Chimera marker file (.cmm) of the C-alpha trace (Angstrom):
<marker_set name="trace">
<marker id="1" x="72.361" y="19.434" z="-47.325" r="1" g="1" b="0" radius="0.5"/>
<marker id="2" x="73.413" y="16.182" z="-45.349" r="1" g="1" b="0" radius="0.5"/>
<marker id="3" x="73.670" y="18.295" z="-42.409" r="1" g="1" b="0" radius="0.5"/>
<marker id="4" x="70.175" y="19.833" z="-42.687" r="1" g="1" b="0" radius="0.5"/>
<marker id="5" x="68.969" y="16.352" z="-43.023" r="1" g="1" b="0" radius="0.5"/>
<marker id="6" x="70.812" y="14.850" z="-39.972" r="1" g="1" b="0" radius="0.5"/>
<marker id="7" x="69.809" y="18.259" z="-37.934" r="1" g="1" b="0" radius="0.5"/>
<marker id="8" x="65.823" y="17.579" z="-39.436" r="1" g="1" b="0" radius="0.5"/>
<marker id="9" x="66.135" y="13.956" z="-38.318" r="1" g="1" b="0" radius="0.5"/>
<marker id="10" x="67.411" y="14.953" z="-34.736" r="1" g="1" b="0" radius="0.5"/>
<marker id="11" x="64.761" y="17.667" z="-34.351" r="1" g="1" b="0" radius="0.5"/>
<marker id="12" x="62.124" y="15.174" z="-35.311" r="1" g="1" b="0" radius="0.5"/>
<marker id="13" x="63.573" y="12.693" z="-32.759" r="1" g="1" b="0" radius="0.5"/>
<marker id="14" x="63.637" y="15.182" z="-30.126" r="1" g="1" b="0" radius="0.5"/>
<marker id="15" x="59.732" y="16.175" z="-31.050" r="1" g="1" b="0" radius="0.5"/>
<marker id="16" x="58.787" y="12.383" z="-30.977" r="1" g="1" b="0" radius="0.5"/>
<marker id="17" x="60.664" y="11.977" z="-27.732" r="1" g="1" b="0" radius="0.5"/>
<marker id="18" x="58.951" y="14.890" z="-26.104" r="1" g="1" b="0" radius="0.5"/>
<marker id="19" x="55.615" y="13.506" z="-27.497" r="1" g="1" b="0" radius="0.5"/>
<marker id="20" x="56.426" y="10.237" z="-25.882" r="1" g="1" b="0" radius="0.5"/>
<marker id="21" x="57.032" y="11.845" z="-22.494" r="1" g="1" b="0" radius="0.5"/>
<marker id="22" x="54.084" y="14.219" z="-22.802" r="1" g="1" b="0" radius="0.5"/>
<marker id="23" x="51.777" y="11.032" z="-23.845" r="1" g="1" b="0" radius="0.5"/>
<marker id="24" x="53.496" y="9.050" z="-20.956" r="1" g="1" b="0" radius="0.5"/>
<marker id="25" x="52.662" y="11.805" z="-18.338" r="1" g="1" b="0" radius="0.5"/>
<marker id="26" x="48.960" y="11.760" z="-20.146" r="1" g="1" b="0" radius="0.5"/>
<marker id="27" x="48.376" y="8.147" z="-19.593" r="1" g="1" b="0" radius="0.5"/>
<marker id="28" x="49.707" y="8.181" z="-16.144" r="1" g="1" b="0" radius="0.5"/>
<marker id="29" x="47.218" y="11.010" z="-15.338" r="1" g="1" b="0" radius="0.5"/>
<marker id="30" x="44.312" y="9.016" z="-17.161" r="1" g="1" b="0" radius="0.5"/>
<marker id="31" x="45.531" y="6.040" z="-15.262" r="1" g="1" b="0" radius="0.5"/>
<marker id="32" x="45.159" y="7.748" z="-11.813" r="1" g="1" b="0" radius="0.5"/>
<marker id="33" x="41.700" y="9.138" z="-12.852" r="1" g="1" b="0" radius="0.5"/>
<marker id="34" x="40.669" y="5.605" z="-14.031" r="1" g="1" b="0" radius="0.5"/>
<marker id="35" x="41.806" y="4.376" z="-10.412" r="1" g="1" b="0" radius="0.5"/>
<marker id="36" x="39.709" y="7.018" z="-8.540" r="1" g="1" b="0" radius="0.5"/>
<marker id="37" x="36.619" y="5.939" z="-10.649" r="1" g="1" b="0" radius="0.5"/>
<marker id="38" x="37.177" y="2.494" z="-10.140" r="1" g="1" b="0" radius="0.5"/>
<marker id="39" x="37.592" y="3.359" z="-6.239" r="1" g="1" b="0" radius="0.5"/>
<marker id="40" x="34.332" y="5.367" z="-6.668" r="1" g="1" b="0" radius="0.5"/>
<marker id="41" x="32.464" y="2.876" z="-8.245" r="1" g="1" b="0" radius="0.5"/>
<marker id="42" x="33.597" y="0.415" z="-5.670" r="1" g="1" b="0" radius="0.5"/>
<marker id="43" x="32.369" y="2.853" z="-2.848" r="1" g="1" b="0" radius="0.5"/>
<marker id="44" x="29.157" y="3.412" z="-4.405" r="1" g="1" b="0" radius="0.5"/>
<marker id="45" x="28.581" y="-0.476" z="-4.803" r="1" g="1" b="0" radius="0.5"/>
<marker id="46" x="29.471" y="-1.105" z="-1.113" r="1" g="1" b="0" radius="0.5"/>
<marker id="47" x="27.016" y="1.522" z="-0.441" r="1" g="1" b="0" radius="0.5"/>
<marker id="48" x="24.348" y="0.739" z="-2.445" r="1" g="1" b="0" radius="0.5"/>
<marker id="49" x="24.437" y="-3.051" z="-1.530" r="1" g="1" b="0" radius="0.5"/>
<marker id="50" x="22.779" y="-2.392" z="1.998" r="1" g="1" b="0" radius="0.5"/>
<marker id="51" x="20.350" y="0.187" z="0.276" r="1" g="1" b="0" radius="0.5"/>
<marker id="52" x="19.191" y="-2.309" z="-2.259" r="1" g="1" b="0" radius="0.5"/>
<marker id="53" x="18.979" y="-4.732" z="0.644" r="1" g="1" b="0" radius="0.5"/>
<marker id="54" x="16.773" y="-2.580" z="2.661" r="1" g="1" b="0" radius="0.5"/>
<marker id="55" x="14.606" y="-1.834" z="-0.258" r="1" g="1" b="0" radius="0.5"/>
<marker id="56" x="14.353" y="-5.501" z="-0.827" r="1" g="1" b="0" radius="0.5"/>
<marker id="57" x="13.024" y="-5.994" z="2.756" r="1" g="1" b="0" radius="0.5"/>
<marker id="58" x="10.789" y="-2.953" z="2.836" r="1" g="1" b="0" radius="0.5"/>
<marker id="59" x="9.373" y="-4.204" z="-0.383" r="1" g="1" b="0" radius="0.5"/>
<marker id="60" x="8.725" y="-7.586" z="1.179" r="1" g="1" b="0" radius="0.5"/>
<marker id="61" x="7.248" y="-5.996" z="4.172" r="1" g="1" b="0" radius="0.5"/>
<marker id="62" x="5.133" y="-4.206" z="2.076" r="1" g="1" b="0" radius="0.5"/>
<marker id="63" x="3.886" y="-7.267" z="0.331" r="1" g="1" b="0" radius="0.5"/>
<marker id="64" x="3.170" y="-8.818" z="3.302" r="1" g="1" b="0" radius="0.5"/>
<marker id="65" x="1.526" y="-5.966" z="4.844" r="1" g="1" b="0" radius="0.5"/>
<marker id="66" x="-0.693" y="-5.729" z="1.551" r="1" g="1" b="0" radius="0.5"/>
<marker id="67" x="-1.446" y="-9.059" z="1.864" r="1" g="1" b="0" radius="0.5"/>
<marker id="68" x="-2.610" y="-8.995" z="5.259" r="1" g="1" b="0" radius="0.5"/>
<marker id="69" x="-4.638" y="-6.173" z="4.675" r="1" g="1" b="0" radius="0.5"/>
<marker id="70" x="-6.430" y="-8.085" z="1.908" r="1" g="1" b="0" radius="0.5"/>
<marker id="71" x="-6.973" y="-10.738" z="4.106" r="1" g="1" b="0" radius="0.5"/>
<marker id="72" x="-8.665" y="-8.427" z="6.784" r="1" g="1" b="0" radius="0.5"/>
<marker id="73" x="-10.786" y="-6.757" z="4.139" r="1" g="1" b="0" radius="0.5"/>
<marker id="74" x="-12.097" y="-10.217" z="2.973" r="1" g="1" b="0" radius="0.5"/>
<marker id="75" x="-12.848" y="-11.069" z="6.712" r="1" g="1" b="0" radius="0.5"/>
<marker id="76" x="-14.760" y="-7.788" z="6.791" r="1" g="1" b="0" radius="0.5"/>
<marker id="77" x="-16.535" y="-8.243" z="4.092" r="1" g="1" b="0" radius="0.5"/>
<marker id="78" x="-17.563" y="-11.767" z="5.261" r="1" g="1" b="0" radius="0.5"/>
<marker id="79" x="-18.489" y="-10.223" z="8.506" r="1" g="1" b="0" radius="0.5"/>
<marker id="80" x="-20.435" y="-7.652" z="7.217" r="1" g="1" b="0" radius="0.5"/>
<marker id="81" x="-22.225" y="-10.179" z="5.016" r="1" g="1" b="0" radius="0.5"/>
<marker id="82" x="-22.998" y="-12.317" z="8.182" r="1" g="1" b="0" radius="0.5"/>
<marker id="83" x="-24.382" y="-9.355" z="9.908" r="1" g="1" b="0" radius="0.5"/>
<marker id="84" x="-26.660" y="-8.413" z="7.020" r="1" g="1" b="0" radius="0.5"/>
<marker id="85" x="-27.885" y="-12.072" z="7.096" r="1" g="1" b="0" radius="0.5"/>
<marker id="86" x="-28.695" y="-11.876" z="10.623" r="1" g="1" b="0" radius="0.5"/>
<marker id="87" x="-30.352" y="-8.508" z="10.139" r="1" g="1" b="0" radius="0.5"/>
<marker id="88" x="-32.602" y="-9.985" z="7.326" r="1" g="1" b="0" radius="0.5"/>
<marker id="89" x="-33.324" y="-13.035" z="9.753" r="1" g="1" b="0" radius="0.5"/>
<marker id="90" x="-34.390" y="-10.753" z="12.503" r="1" g="1" b="0" radius="0.5"/>
<marker id="91" x="-36.586" y="-8.535" z="10.187" r="1" g="1" b="0" radius="0.5"/>
<marker id="92" x="-38.089" y="-11.498" z="8.697" r="1" g="1" b="0" radius="0.5"/>
<marker id="93" x="-38.641" y="-12.899" z="12.182" r="1" g="1" b="0" radius="0.5"/>
<marker id="94" x="-40.529" y="-9.600" z="13.175" r="1" g="1" b="0" radius="0.5"/>
<marker id="95" x="-42.608" y="-9.593" z="10.259" r="1" g="1" b="0" radius="0.5"/>
<marker id="96" x="-43.851" y="-13.519" z="11.198" r="1" g="1" b="0" radius="0.5"/>
<marker id="97" x="-44.340" y="-12.476" z="14.820" r="1" g="1" b="0" radius="0.5"/>
<marker id="98" x="-46.299" y="-9.338" z="13.587" r="1" g="1" b="0" radius="0.5"/>
<marker id="99" x="-48.215" y="-11.408" z="11.117" r="1" g="1" b="0" radius="0.5"/>
<marker id="100" x="-49.023" y="-13.972" z="13.664" r="1" g="1" b="0" radius="0.5"/>
<marker id="101" x="-49.667" y="-11.868" z="16.848" r="1" g="1" b="0" radius="0.5"/>
<marker id="102" x="-50.755" y="-8.376" z="15.599" r="1" g="1" b="0" radius="0.5"/>
<marker id="103" x="-54.247" y="-9.473" z="14.521" r="1" g="1" b="0" radius="0.5"/>
<marker id="104" x="-55.327" y="-11.400" z="17.721" r="1" g="1" b="0" radius="0.5"/>
<marker id="105" x="-53.611" y="-8.574" z="19.895" r="1" g="1" b="0" radius="0.5"/>
<marker id="106" x="-55.644" y="-5.617" z="18.093" r="1" g="1" b="0" radius="0.5"/>
<marker id="107" x="-58.614" y="-7.816" z="18.461" r="1" g="1" b="0" radius="0.5"/>
<marker id="108" x="-58.160" y="-8.724" z="22.156" r="1" g="1" b="0" radius="0.5"/>
<marker id="109" x="-57.496" y="-4.919" z="22.810" r="1" g="1" b="0" radius="0.5"/>
<marker id="110" x="-60.451" y="-3.751" z="21.027" r="1" g="1" b="0" radius="0.5"/>
<marker id="111" x="-62.417" y="-6.007" z="22.974" r="1" g="1" b="0" radius="0.5"/>
<marker id="112" x="-60.942" y="-5.059" z="26.166" r="1" g="1" b="0" radius="0.5"/>
<marker id="113" x="-61.571" y="-1.379" z="25.266" r="1" g="1" b="0" radius="0.5"/>
<marker id="114" x="-65.102" y="-2.245" z="24.466" r="1" g="1" b="0" radius="0.5"/>
<marker id="115" x="-65.733" y="-3.938" z="27.818" r="1" g="1" b="0" radius="0.5"/>
<marker id="116" x="-63.893" y="-1.154" z="29.613" r="1" g="1" b="0" radius="0.5"/>
<marker id="117" x="-66.160" y="1.375" z="27.512" r="1" g="1" b="0" radius="0.5"/>
<marker id="118" x="-69.267" y="-0.733" z="28.617" r="1" g="1" b="0" radius="0.5"/>
<marker id="119" x="-68.337" y="-0.683" z="32.378" r="1" g="1" b="0" radius="0.5"/>
<marker id="120" x="-67.789" y="3.297" z="32.168" r="1" g="1" b="0" radius="0.5"/>
<marker id="121" x="-71.205" y="3.597" z="30.390" r="1" g="1" b="0" radius="0.5"/>
<marker id="122" x="-72.774" y="1.323" z="32.958" r="1" g="1" b="0" radius="0.5"/>
<marker id="123" x="-71.140" y="2.885" z="35.978" r="1" g="1" b="0" radius="0.5"/>
<marker id="124" x="-72.133" y="6.442" z="34.538" r="1" g="1" b="0" radius="0.5"/>
<marker id="125" x="-75.855" y="5.348" z="34.341" r="1" g="1" b="0" radius="0.5"/>
<marker id="126" x="-75.714" y="3.728" z="37.446" r="1" g="1" b="0" radius="0.5"/>
<marker id="127" x="-74.432" y="7.152" z="39.151" r="1" g="1" b="0" radius="0.5"/>
<marker id="128" x="-77.015" y="9.063" z="37.352" r="1" g="1" b="0" radius="0.5"/>
<link id1="1" id2="2" r="1" g="1" b="0" radius="0.2"/>
<link id1="2" id2="3" r="1" g="1" b="0" radius="0.2"/>
<link id1="3" id2="4" r="1" g="1" b="0" radius="0.2"/>
<link id1="4" id2="5" r="1" g="1" b="0" radius="0.2"/>
<link id1="5" id2="6" r="1" g="1" b="0" radius="0.2"/>
<link id1="6" id2="7" r="1" g="1" b="0" radius="0.2"/>
<link id1="7" id2="8" r="1" g="1" b="0" radius="0.2"/>
<link id1="8" id2="9" r="1" g="1" b="0" radius="0.2"/>
<link id1="9" id2="10" r="1" g="1" b="0" radius="0.2"/>
<link id1="10" id2="11" r="1" g="1" b="0" radius="0.2"/>
<link id1="11" id2="12" r="1" g="1" b="0" radius="0.2"/>
<link id1="12" id2="13" r="1" g="1" b="0" radius="0.2"/>
<link id1="13" id2="14" r="1" g="1" b="0" radius="0.2"/>
<link id1="14" id2="15" r="1" g="1" b="0" radius="0.2"/>
<link id1="15" id2="16" r="1" g="1" b="0" radius="0.2"/>
<link id1="16" id2="17" r="1" g="1" b="0" radius="0.2"/>
<link id1="17" id2="18" r="1" g="1" b="0" radius="0.2"/>
<link id1="18" id2="19" r="1" g="1" b="0" radius="0.2"/>
<link id1="19" id2="20" r="1" g="1" b="0" radius="0.2"/>
<link id1="20" id2="21" r="1" g="1" b="0" radius="0.2"/>
<link id1="21" id2="22" r="1" g="1" b="0" radius="0.2"/>
<link id1="22" id2="23" r="1" g="1" b="0" radius="0.2"/>
<link id1="23" id2="24" r="1" g="1" b="0" radius="0.2"/>
<link id1="24" id2="25" r="1" g="1" b="0" radius="0.2"/>
<link id1="25" id2="26" r="1" g="1" b="0" radius="0.2"/>
<link id1="26" id2="27" r="1" g="1" b="0" radius="0.2"/>
<link id1="27" id2="28" r="1" g="1" b="0" radius="0.2"/>
<link id1="28" id2="29" r="1" g="1" b="0" radius="0.2"/>
<link id1="29" id2="30" r="1" g="1" b="0" radius="0.2"/>
<link id1="30" id2="31" r="1" g="1" b="0" radius="0.2"/>
<link id1="31" id2="32" r="1" g="1" b="0" radius="0.2"/>
<link id1="32" id2="33" r="1" g="1" b="0" radius="0.2"/>
<link id1="33" id2="34" r="1" g="1" b="0" radius="0.2"/>
<link id1="34" id2="35" r="1" g="1" b="0" radius="0.2"/>
<link id1="35" id2="36" r="1" g="1" b="0" radius="0.2"/>
<link id1="36" id2="37" r="1" g="1" b="0" radius="0.2"/>
<link id1="37" id2="38" r="1" g="1" b="0" radius="0.2"/>
<link id1="38" id2="39" r="1" g="1" b="0" radius="0.2"/>
<link id1="39" id2="40" r="1" g="1" b="0" radius="0.2"/>
<link id1="40" id2="41" r="1" g="1" b="0" radius="0.2"/>
<link id1="41" id2="42" r="1" g="1" b="0" radius="0.2"/>
<link id1="42" id2="43" r="1" g="1" b="0" radius="0.2"/>
<link id1="43" id2="44" r="1" g="1" b="0" radius="0.2"/>
<link id1="44" id2="45" r="1" g="1" b="0" radius="0.2"/>
<link id1="45" id2="46" r="1" g="1" b="0" radius="0.2"/>
<link id1="46" id2="47" r="1" g="1" b="0" radius="0.2"/>
<link id1="47" id2="48" r="1" g="1" b="0" radius="0.2"/>
<link id1="48" id2="49" r="1" g="1" b="0" radius="0.2"/>
<link id1="49" id2="50" r="1" g="1" b="0" radius="0.2"/>
<link id1="50" id2="51" r="1" g="1" b="0" radius="0.2"/>
<link id1="51" id2="52" r="1" g="1" b="0" radius="0.2"/>
<link id1="52" id2="53" r="1" g="1" b="0" radius="0.2"/>
<link id1="53" id2="54" r="1" g="1" b="0" radius="0.2"/>
<link id1="54" id2="55" r="1" g="1" b="0" radius="0.2"/>
<link id1="55" id2="56" r="1" g="1" b="0" radius="0.2"/>
<link id1="56" id2="57" r="1" g="1" b="0" radius="0.2"/>
<link id1="57" id2="58" r="1" g="1" b="0" radius="0.2"/>
<link id1="58" id2="59" r="1" g="1" b="0" radius="0.2"/>
<link id1="59" id2="60" r="1" g="1" b="0" radius="0.2"/>
<link id1="60" id2="61" r="1" g="1" b="0" radius="0.2"/>
<link id1="61" id2="62" r="1" g="1" b="0" radius="0.2"/>
<link id1="62" id2="63" r="1" g="1" b="0" radius="0.2"/>
<link id1="63" id2="64" r="1" g="1" b="0" radius="0.2"/>
<link id1="64" id2="65" r="1" g="1" b="0" radius="0.2"/>
<link id1="65" id2="66" r="1" g="1" b="0" radius="0.2"/>
<link id1="66" id2="67" r="1" g="1" b="0" radius="0.2"/>
<link id1="67" id2="68" r="1" g="1" b="0" radius="0.2"/>
<link id1="68" id2="69" r="1" g="1" b="0" radius="0.2"/>
<link id1="69" id2="70" r="1" g="1" b="0" radius="0.2"/>
<link id1="70" id2="71" r="1" g="1" b="0" radius="0.2"/>
<link id1="71" id2="72" r="1" g="1" b="0" radius="0.2"/>
<link id1="72" id2="73" r="1" g="1" b="0" radius="0.2"/>
<link id1="73" id2="74" r="1" g="1" b="0" radius="0.2"/>
<link id1="74" id2="75" r="1" g="1" b="0" radius="0.2"/>
<link id1="75" id2="76" r="1" g="1" b="0" radius="0.2"/>
<link id1="76" id2="77" r="1" g="1" b="0" radius="0.2"/>
<link id1="77" id2="78" r="1" g="1" b="0" radius="0.2"/>
<link id1="78" id2="79" r="1" g="1" b="0" radius="0.2"/>
<link id1="79" id2="80" r="1" g="1" b="0" radius="0.2"/>
<link id1="80" id2="81" r="1" g="1" b="0" radius="0.2"/>
<link id1="81" id2="82" r="1" g="1" b="0" radius="0.2"/>
<link id1="82" id2="83" r="1" g="1" b="0" radius="0.2"/>
<link id1="83" id2="84" r="1" g="1" b="0" radius="0.2"/>
<link id1="84" id2="85" r="1" g="1" b="0" radius="0.2"/>
<link id1="85" id2="86" r="1" g="1" b="0" radius="0.2"/>
<link id1="86" id2="87" r="1" g="1" b="0" radius="0.2"/>
<link id1="87" id2="88" r="1" g="1" b="0" radius="0.2"/>
<link id1="88" id2="89" r="1" g="1" b="0" radius="0.2"/>
<link id1="89" id2="90" r="1" g="1" b="0" radius="0.2"/>
<link id1="90" id2="91" r="1" g="1" b="0" radius="0.2"/>
<link id1="91" id2="92" r="1" g="1" b="0" radius="0.2"/>
<link id1="92" id2="93" r="1" g="1" b="0" radius="0.2"/>
<link id1="93" id2="94" r="1" g="1" b="0" radius="0.2"/>
<link id1="94" id2="95" r="1" g="1" b="0" radius="0.2"/>
<link id1="95" id2="96" r="1" g="1" b="0" radius="0.2"/>
<link id1="96" id2="97" r="1" g="1" b="0" radius="0.2"/>
<link id1="97" id2="98" r="1" g="1" b="0" radius="0.2"/>
<link id1="98" id2="99" r="1" g="1" b="0" radius="0.2"/>
<link id1="99" id2="100" r="1" g="1" b="0" radius="0.2"/>
<link id1="100" id2="101" r="1" g="1" b="0" radius="0.2"/>
<link id1="101" id2="102" r="1" g="1" b="0" radius="0.2"/>
<link id1="102" id2="103" r="1" g="1" b="0" radius="0.2"/>
<link id1="103" id2="104" r="1" g="1" b="0" radius="0.2"/>
<link id1="104" id2="105" r="1" g="1" b="0" radius="0.2"/>
<link id1="105" id2="106" r="1" g="1" b="0" radius="0.2"/>
<link id1="106" id2="107" r="1" g="1" b="0" radius="0.2"/>
<link id1="107" id2="108" r="1" g="1" b="0" radius="0.2"/>
<link id1="108" id2="109" r="1" g="1" b="0" radius="0.2"/>
<link id1="109" id2="110" r="1" g="1" b="0" radius="0.2"/>
<link id1="110" id2="111" r="1" g="1" b="0" radius="0.2"/>
<link id1="111" id2="112" r="1" g="1" b="0" radius="0.2"/>
<link id1="112" id2="113" r="1" g="1" b="0" radius="0.2"/>
<link id1="113" id2="114" r="1" g="1" b="0" radius="0.2"/>
<link id1="114" id2="115" r="1" g="1" b="0" radius="0.2"/>
<link id1="115" id2="116" r="1" g="1" b="0" radius="0.2"/>
<link id1="116" id2="117" r="1" g="1" b="0" radius="0.2"/>
<link id1="117" id2="118" r="1" g="1" b="0" radius="0.2"/>
<link id1="118" id2="119" r="1" g="1" b="0" radius="0.2"/>
<link id1="119" id2="120" r="1" g="1" b="0" radius="0.2"/>
<link id1="120" id2="121" r="1" g="1" b="0" radius="0.2"/>
<link id1="121" id2="122" r="1" g="1" b="0" radius="0.2"/>
<link id1="122" id2="123" r="1" g="1" b="0" radius="0.2"/>
<link id1="123" id2="124" r="1" g="1" b="0" radius="0.2"/>
<link id1="124" id2="125" r="1" g="1" b="0" radius="0.2"/>
<link id1="125" id2="126" r="1" g="1" b="0" radius="0.2"/>
<link id1="126" id2="127" r="1" g="1" b="0" radius="0.2"/>
<link id1="127" id2="128" r="1" g="1" b="0" radius="0.2"/>
</marker_set>
């Protein structure tokens, strides 16, 4: 019985040793895999930094362009308002000129037309 027990212990030690060797190989493979993952992360990080810098630069440029467009729109809005004020002033001046000079000019034209009609009538009577 003692021999069976010793044989069982030896068999158990051999199994545990085999298991330890297997676990060592698994751990070595896991270490290699983690090393590859680490190098991949380093490569991704190295490549991502310039991309993120470019994104930051593009974002800043876009913000600058957007601010510039906002300023230009504000200037155009002011210019359109100024043009509208000038047009309103011209219309007001036209109305004032029309109100002031239209009546006398129409009266003068009516008088000139009447005088010409009178001369024409006189000339026709003298000829006949």
